[in-house]
C-alpha positions as a LaTeX table, in Angstrom:
\begin{tabular}{lrrr}
\hline
Residue & $x$ (\AA) & $y$ (\AA) & $z$ (\AA) \\
\hline
Unk1 & 28.00 & $-5.55$ & 36.02 \\
Unk2 & 27.74 & $-5.54$ & 32.23 \\
Unk3 & 30.14 & $-4.13$ & 29.67 \\
Unk4 & 27.92 & $-1.85$ & 27.59 \\
Unk5 & 30.45 & 0.49 & 25.96 \\
Unk6 & 30.13 & $-1.23$ & 22.56 \\
Unk7 & 26.38 & $-0.60$ & 22.42 \\
Unk8 & 24.76 & 2.48 & 20.97 \\
Unk9 & 24.19 & 5.01 & 23.77 \\
Unk10 & 20.41 & 4.85 & 23.35 \\
Unk11 & 20.40 & 1.10 & 23.95 \\
Unk12 & 22.63 & 0.94 & 27.03 \\
Unk13 & 20.12 & 1.68 & 29.82 \\
Unk14 & 17.48 & $-0.54$ & 28.23 \\
Unk15 & 19.85 & $-3.47$ & 27.76 \\
Unk16 & 21.27 & $-3.13$ & 31.25 \\
Unk17 & 17.80 & $-3.26$ & 32.80 \\
Unk18 & 16.64 & $-6.08$ & 30.52 \\
Unk19 & 19.76 & $-8.16$ & 31.19 \\
Unk20 & 19.16 & $-7.91$ & 34.93 \\
Unk21 & 15.60 & $-9.18$ & 34.43 \\
Unk22 & 16.65 & $-12.12$ & 32.26 \\
Unk23 & 19.41 & $-13.16$ & 34.65 \\
Unk24 & 17.17 & $-12.88$ & 37.71 \\
Unk25 & 14.38 & $-15.01$ & 36.27 \\
Unk26 & 16.49 & $-17.48$ & 34.29 \\
Unk27 & 19.25 & $-17.98$ & 36.85 \\
Unk28 & 18.55 & $-21.71$ & 37.44 \\
Unk29 & 19.24 & $-22.49$ & 33.79 \\
Unk30 & 21.31 & $-19.51$ & 32.65 \\
Unk31 & 24.37 & $-20.05$ & 30.41 \\
Unk32 & 24.83 & $-16.82$ & 28.44 \\
Unk33 & 23.18 & $-13.65$ & 27.14 \\
Unk34 & 24.24 & $-12.11$ & 23.83 \\
Unk35 & 23.24 & $-8.93$ & 21.99 \\
Unk36 & 23.53 & $-8.42$ & 18.23 \\
Unk37 & 21.96 & $-6.24$ & 15.56 \\
Unk38 & 21.64 & $-2.48$ & 15.27 \\
Unk39 & 21.51 & $-1.80$ & 19.01 \\
Unk40 & 25.11 & $-3.00$ & 18.96 \\
Unk41 & 26.34 & $-2.04$ & 15.49 \\
Unk42 & 24.48 & 1.24 & 15.15 \\
Unk43 & 22.27 & 2.44 & 12.34 \\
Unk44 & 19.03 & 1.58 & 14.14 \\
Unk45 & 15.80 & 3.06 & 12.80 \\
Unk46 & 13.72 & 4.75 & 15.54 \\
Unk47 & 10.36 & 3.10 & 16.00 \\
Unk48 & 11.30 & 0.16 & 13.78 \\
Unk49 & 14.50 & $-1.49$ & 15.02 \\
Unk50 & 14.50 & $-4.02$ & 17.85 \\
Unk51 & 16.97 & $-4.83$ & 20.58 \\
Unk52 & 18.06 & $-8.34$ & 19.56 \\
Unk53 & 19.10 & $-10.74$ & 22.30 \\
Unk54 & 20.05 & $-14.40$ & 22.35 \\
Unk55 & 19.53 & $-16.28$ & 25.61 \\
Unk56 & 21.47 & $-19.52$ & 26.05 \\
Unk57 & 20.12 & $-21.93$ & 28.64 \\
Unk58 & 21.23 & $-25.28$ & 30.04 \\
Unk59 & 19.99 & $-28.04$ & 27.68 \\
Unk60 & 20.02 & $-30.72$ & 30.38 \\
Unk61 & 17.02 & $-29.37$ & 32.29 \\
Unk62 & 14.38 & $-28.84$ & 29.65 \\
Unk63 & 13.51 & $-28.49$ & 25.99 \\
Unk64 & 13.56 & $-24.89$ & 24.78 \\
Unk65 & 11.30 & $-23.03$ & 24.80 \\
Unk66 & 8.41 & $-25.27$ & 25.84 \\
Unk67 & 10.17 & $-26.50$ & 28.95 \\
Unk68 & 10.40 & $-23.08$ & 30.56 \\
Unk69 & 7.98 & $-22.75$ & 33.48 \\
Unk70 & 4.96 & $-20.64$ & 32.56 \\
Unk71 & 4.98 & $-18.84$ & 35.90 \\
Unk72 & 8.60 & $-17.79$ & 35.40 \\
Unk73 & 7.91 & $-16.47$ & 31.89 \\
Unk74 & 4.85 & $-14.55$ & 33.06 \\
Unk75 & 6.88 & $-12.88$ & 35.80 \\
Unk76 & 9.70 & $-12.09$ & 33.39 \\
Unk77 & 7.28 & $-10.59$ & 30.86 \\
Unk78 & 5.68 & $-8.49$ & 33.60 \\
Unk79 & 9.05 & $-7.03$ & 34.56 \\
Unk80 & 10.05 & $-6.37$ & 30.93 \\
Unk81 & 6.76 & $-4.53$ & 30.35 \\
Unk82 & 7.86 & $-1.85$ & 32.82 \\
Unk83 & 10.80 & $-0.82$ & 30.63 \\
Unk84 & 10.69 & 2.20 & 28.35 \\
Unk85 & 12.06 & 0.83 & 25.07 \\
Unk86 & 12.10 & 4.09 & 23.07 \\
Unk87 & 13.56 & 4.69 & 20.56 \\
Unk88 & 13.53 & 0.93 & 19.89 \\
Unk89 & 10.40 & $-1.02$ & 18.94 \\
Unk90 & 10.70 & $-4.04$ & 21.19 \\
Unk91 & 13.07 & $-6.47$ & 22.85 \\
Unk92 & 13.38 & $-9.58$ & 20.73 \\
Unk93 & 14.87 & $-12.51$ & 22.61 \\
Unk94 & 15.35 & $-16.02$ & 21.28 \\
Unk95 & 16.19 & $-18.81$ & 23.71 \\
Unk96 & 18.48 & $-21.69$ & 22.76 \\
Unk97 & 20.10 & $-24.64$ & 24.37 \\
Unk98 & 22.21 & $-25.21$ & 21.27 \\
Unk99 & 21.72 & $-23.78$ & 17.79 \\
Unk100 & 19.46 & $-25.94$ & 15.59 \\
Unk101 & 21.20 & $-28.08$ & 13.00 \\
Unk102 & 22.12 & $-26.01$ & 9.97 \\
Unk103 & 22.03 & $-22.73$ & 11.90 \\
Unk104 & 25.08 & $-20.58$ & 11.14 \\
Unk105 & 26.99 & $-19.44$ & 14.21 \\
Unk106 & 27.39 & $-15.84$ & 15.29 \\
Unk107 & 29.74 & $-13.61$ & 13.32 \\
Unk108 & 32.95 & $-12.63$ & 15.13 \\
Unk109 & 32.76 & $-8.94$ & 15.97 \\
Unk110 & 29.04 & $-8.70$ & 15.19 \\
Unk111 & 27.79 & $-9.76$ & 18.62 \\
Unk112 & 28.60 & $-8.94$ & 22.24 \\
Unk113 & 28.48 & $-11.27$ & 25.23 \\
Unk114 & 26.66 & $-9.43$ & 28.00 \\
Unk115 & 26.93 & $-12.15$ & 30.64 \\
Unk116 & 27.90 & $-15.79$ & 31.03 \\
Unk117 & 29.54 & $-17.66$ & 28.19 \\
Unk118 & 29.00 & $-18.48$ & 24.52 \\
Unk119 & 28.19 & $-22.20$ & 24.23 \\
Unk120 & 28.19 & $-22.35$ & 20.41 \\
Unk121 & 30.97 & $-21.97$ & 17.86 \\
Unk122 & 31.33 & $-18.78$ & 15.84 \\
Unk123 & 30.67 & $-18.76$ & 12.12 \\
Unk124 & 33.53 & $-19.09$ & 9.65 \\
Unk125 & 33.88 & $-17.07$ & 6.46 \\
Unk126 & 33.16 & $-20.17$ & 4.38 \\
Unk127 & 29.99 & $-20.90$ & 6.35 \\
Unk128 & 28.75 & $-17.35$ & 5.83 \\
Unk129 & 29.43 & $-17.56$ & 2.09 \\
Unk130 & 27.63 & $-20.90$ & 1.78 \\
Unk131 & 24.77 & $-19.57$ & 3.88 \\
Unk132 & 24.44 & $-16.58$ & 1.53 \\
Unk133 & 24.31 & $-18.92$ & $-1.47$ \\
Unk134 & 21.66 & $-21.04$ & 0.18 \\
Unk135 & 19.60 & $-17.99$ & 1.07 \\
Unk136 & 19.61 & $-16.75$ & $-2.54$ \\
Unk137 & 18.72 & $-20.19$ & $-3.88$ \\
Unk138 & 15.60 & $-20.17$ & $-1.74$ \\
Unk139 & 14.79 & $-16.45$ & $-2.00$ \\
Unk140 & 11.14 & $-15.66$ & $-2.77$ \\
Unk141 & 10.85 & $-11.90$ & $-3.37$ \\
Unk142 & 7.04 & $-11.89$ & $-3.09$ \\
Unk143 & 6.15 & $-14.59$ & $-0.55$ \\
Unk144 & 2.51 & $-15.72$ & $-0.52$ \\
Unk145 & 2.27 & $-14.79$ & 3.16 \\
Unk146 & 2.97 & $-11.15$ & 2.31 \\
Unk147 & 0.20 & $-11.12$ & $-0.29$ \\
Unk148 & $-2.15$ & $-12.73$ & 2.20 \\
Unk149 & $-1.29$ & $-10.16$ & 4.88 \\
Unk150 & $-2.11$ & $-7.30$ & 2.50 \\
Unk151 & $-5.66$ & $-8.64$ & 2.28 \\
Unk152 & $-6.07$ & $-7.95$ & 6.00 \\
Unk153 & $-6.38$ & $-4.71$ & 7.90 \\
Unk154 & $-6.24$ & $-3.59$ & 11.50 \\
Unk155 & $-4.36$ & $-1.51$ & 14.02 \\
Unk156 & $-0.61$ & $-2.00$ & 13.66 \\
Unk157 & $-0.98$ & $-4.59$ & 10.89 \\
Unk158 & 0.83 & $-2.63$ & 8.18 \\
Unk159 & 3.73 & $-1.77$ & 10.49 \\
Unk160 & 4.00 & $-5.43$ & 11.46 \\
Unk161 & 4.14 & $-6.46$ & 7.77 \\
Unk162 & 6.86 & $-3.88$ & 7.13 \\
Unk163 & 8.98 & $-5.01$ & 10.05 \\
Unk164 & 8.59 & $-8.61$ & 8.91 \\
Unk165 & 9.73 & $-7.59$ & 5.42 \\
Unk166 & 12.77 & $-5.88$ & 6.96 \\
Unk167 & 13.88 & $-9.25$ & 8.37 \\
Unk168 & 14.24 & $-10.40$ & 4.77 \\
Unk169 & 15.57 & $-7.24$ & 3.10 \\
Unk170 & 18.43 & $-6.39$ & 5.45 \\
Unk171 & 19.95 & $-9.91$ & 5.60 \\
Unk172 & 19.58 & $-10.14$ & 1.82 \\
Unk173 & 21.64 & $-6.96$ & 1.49 \\
Unk174 & 24.44 & $-8.47$ & 3.57 \\
Unk175 & 24.27 & $-11.80$ & 1.73 \\
Unk176 & 24.37 & $-10.03$ & $-1.63$ \\
Unk177 & 27.51 & $-8.14$ & $-0.64$ \\
Unk178 & 29.13 & $-11.37$ & 0.57 \\
Unk179 & 28.39 & $-13.06$ & $-2.75$ \\
Unk180 & 29.86 & $-10.06$ & $-4.56$ \\
Unk181 & 33.20 & $-10.76$ & $-2.93$ \\
Unk182 & 33.27 & $-8.61$ & 0.21 \\
Unk183 & 34.71 & $-10.07$ & 3.38 \\
Unk184 & 31.82 & $-11.79$ & 5.20 \\
Unk185 & 32.99 & $-10.77$ & 8.68 \\
Unk186 & 33.31 & $-7.13$ & 7.69 \\
Unk187 & 29.92 & $-7.06$ & 5.97 \\
Unk188 & 27.98 & $-8.52$ & 8.87 \\
Unk189 & 29.62 & $-6.03$ & 11.25 \\
Unk190 & 28.45 & $-3.00$ & 9.27 \\
Unk191 & 25.44 & $-0.86$ & 10.21 \\
Unk192 & 22.74 & $-0.72$ & 7.52 \\
Unk193 & 23.58 & 2.82 & 6.28 \\
Unk194 & 27.21 & 1.86 & 5.68 \\
Unk195 & 26.43 & $-1.51$ & 4.11 \\
Unk196 & 24.08 & $-0.08$ & 1.48 \\
Unk197 & 26.74 & 2.38 & 0.27 \\
Unk198 & 28.74 & $-0.62$ & $-1.01$ \\
Unk199 & 26.14 & $-1.10$ & $-3.74$ \\
Unk200 & 26.84 & 1.51 & $-6.45$ \\
Unk201 & 24.04 & 4.01 & $-6.84$ \\
Unk202 & 23.96 & 3.59 & $-10.62$ \\
Unk203 & 23.11 & $-0.13$ & $-10.41$ \\
Unk204 & 19.55 & $-1.47$ & $-9.95$ \\
Unk205 & 20.37 & $-3.07$ & $-6.61$ \\
Unk206 & 21.95 & 0.13 & $-5.33$ \\
Unk207 & 19.00 & 2.24 & $-6.41$ \\
Unk208 & 16.50 & $-0.22$ & $-4.96$ \\
Unk209 & 18.07 & $-0.53$ & $-1.51$ \\
Unk210 & 18.41 & 3.24 & $-1.19$ \\
Unk211 & 14.75 & 3.69 & $-2.12$ \\
Unk212 & 13.76 & 1.12 & 0.49 \\
Unk213 & 15.89 & 2.70 & 3.20 \\
Unk214 & 14.48 & 6.15 & 2.51 \\
Unk215 & 10.93 & 4.77 & 2.53 \\
Unk216 & 11.50 & 3.14 & 5.93 \\
Unk217 & 12.88 & 6.38 & 7.35 \\
Unk218 & 9.85 & 8.25 & 6.04 \\
Unk219 & 7.30 & 5.82 & 7.49 \\
Unk220 & 8.84 & 5.40 & 10.95 \\
Unk221 & 8.44 & 6.35 & 13.70 \\
Unk222 & 5.09 & 8.07 & 13.06 \\
Unk223 & 3.45 & 5.24 & 11.04 \\
Unk224 & 0.72 & 7.71 & 10.09 \\
Unk225 & 0.59 & 7.40 & 6.30 \\
Unk226 & $-0.75$ & 4.24 & 4.69 \\
Unk227 & 0.75 & 5.32 & 1.38 \\
Unk228 & 4.18 & 5.70 & 2.98 \\
Unk229 & 3.84 & 2.23 & 4.49 \\
Unk230 & 2.81 & 0.63 & 1.23 \\
Unk231 & 5.77 & 2.35 & $-0.42$ \\
Unk232 & 8.06 & 0.57 & 2.03 \\
Unk233 & 6.63 & $-2.78$ & 0.98 \\
Unk234 & 6.83 & $-1.96$ & $-2.73$ \\
Unk235 & 10.44 & $-0.78$ & $-2.56$ \\
Unk236 & 11.44 & $-3.70$ & $-0.34$ \\
Unk237 & 10.04 & $-6.22$ & $-2.81$ \\
Unk238 & 11.74 & $-4.35$ & $-5.67$ \\
Unk239 & 15.08 & $-4.72$ & $-3.93$ \\
Unk240 & 14.55 & $-8.44$ & $-3.36$ \\
Unk241 & 13.62 & $-8.86$ & $-7.03$ \\
Unk242 & 16.67 & $-6.95$ & $-8.29$ \\
Unk243 & 18.91 & $-8.90$ & $-5.91$ \\
Unk244 & 17.47 & $-12.16$ & $-7.18$ \\
Unk245 & 18.02 & $-11.10$ & $-10.81$ \\
Unk246 & 21.64 & $-10.25$ & $-9.99$ \\
Unk247 & 22.12 & $-13.69$ & $-8.48$ \\
Unk248 & 20.58 & $-15.46$ & $-11.46$ \\
Unk249 & 22.83 & $-13.57$ & $-13.87$ \\
Unk250 & 25.87 & $-14.12$ & $-11.65$ \\
Unk251 & 25.14 & $-17.84$ & $-11.52$ \\
Unk252 & 24.76 & $-18.06$ & $-15.31$ \\
Unk253 & 28.03 & $-16.18$ & $-15.81$ \\
Unk254 & 29.87 & $-18.52$ & $-13.46$ \\
Unk255 & 28.42 & $-21.55$ & $-15.25$ \\
Unk256 & 29.54 & $-20.22$ & $-18.64$ \\
Unk257 & 33.04 & $-19.52$ & $-17.35$ \\
Unk258 & 33.26 & $-22.97$ & $-15.84$ \\
Unk259 & 32.09 & $-24.53$ & $-19.09$ \\
Unk260 & 34.78 & $-22.69$ & $-21.07$ \\
Unk261 & 37.54 & $-23.72$ & $-18.68$ \\
Unk262 & 36.35 & $-27.33$ & $-18.55$ \\
Unk263 & 34.98 & $-28.21$ & $-22.01$ \\
Unk264 & 34.86 & $-31.91$ & $-21.15$ \\
\hline
\end{tabular}
């Protein structure tokens, strides 16, 4: 029923079973189901990476997600809980009627339509470049929420903090490469291990992202060592800081060049 050949082999049976569950429970409002991320591109990290899905639903019937019937969502969750997700961490599914204003569309070649249709426009290269600029302008390498989380402790808390940090580090890597002049479509299609090789190992950003990647591989999937987990956070923040410094220097250089070419 579904074309799964583009997915990593480990993800195919999970995605096929999950797609059947989503379609069965969401059929009255279903428009499309899309997969993106490392389950599609490859380079997933066992025990850390998610299966990332986007569920598009008919906007005429309800407001997403609050308008979804509770009973339907409970039944869907019950069915999903029966799936063996290994080697992935979880199924992450976001439901949309239409993308929120300001949300960049999906990157051509970096997503796969599992069923239905895509109701939103794809991103353009210019949009991805502008989105990368905007992300760097608002980048906070050490967000207060991360500091606050480190003051807490409990089962699974450190792993949760690390996975949350990953949602900042990996997009920042792609955005950095886009701002350095690489083709945005090609960058967002690359698995993590291939993308990081585009940062030279002798530069601070290249050293930092490699240290972070190695730290993540060491910590997952066992999650046994607190020191290994804290090293992931430290190296992740270091990468965000070095990326931000690169952007600040790049911006100053561009301003100086513009000033020279336009002395008025």
